N, C-alpha and C positions, 0 to 999 in steps of 0.2 A: 306560066312559071310562078306567078304570084301565089296561086293556090297550092303549090307543092311545098312551100316553106313550112307552114305549120304541120303538115302531114309528116314531113321529114323529121321535124322536131319531136313529134309523137313517137315515131319509130325509134329514134335515138334514145329518147327517154325510157321507152319500154326495154330497150337493150340494156341500159344501165341498171334498171331494176332487176332484170333477169340475172345479171352478173352478181349483184349484191345478194340475191336470194340463193344463188348456187354456192356462195361461200359460207353459208350457215351450216354448222356441223349437223350431222344427222340426229334424229331423235334418239334419246338415250344419252346424248351428250358426250362430247370429247372430254369435258371436265372430269367426269368419273373415270375415264380411261387414263387421263393424266394423273389423277390422284392415286390410282392403283399402280402406276409405274414409278412414282417418286422414290419409294423406299428401295425396291430392288435395283433401280438404276443407280441411285446414290451408293448403295452397298457395293455394287459391281465396280463403279468408278473409283471408290475408295481403295480398291485393291491396287490401283495404279498410283494414286497420289491423294493426299488430303491437304487442305479441306476441300470438300466438294460443294459447289454452288450450282443451283439450277438457274440457267440464264433465260431460257425461253421454252415455251410449249407451242408446238406447231402441228396443225392438223394437215396432213398431206393426203394425196390420193391413195397412198399405200398404207395409211394409218397414222396414228399419233407418234411424234418423236419429241424427245426432250433434248435441248442443247445444254451441256454441262461445262463447268470449268473445274478442273481438279489439278491442284498444284501448278497453276499457270498454263495448263494445256487444255484446249477445247476438245470436248468429246460429244458424240451424239449417241443417244440411246433410243432404240426402236423396239417395238413389240413384235415378237415373232408369231407366226400362225398358231403355234402350240400354247401361246400365252406367256411364254418366258420373255425376257428382255435381253438384248445384246448391246453392249457399250463398245464403241470403236472410236479411234482417234480421227479427227477431221484432217489432220496433217500427216503427210508421208515424210518419213525421215530420210 
């Protein structure tokens, strides 16, 4: 059992590295995707309320999303497969 301790530590350490590496955005960068979404997402959210503030940029398995605040209400903006964006409320009324 004494010999298994370091080996187990190596396996756990490798698992942590693998998790960290998988969270890195793909080449081409999510940063560019987020930048191209900011103006159309903000414009669409402004149709609901103003001012519009971008709270967060999140890279998901389904693609990038922006979390917005417009007039005190939280909204999410996602990129559609055709390149357009859709803004929707995070809260049901």
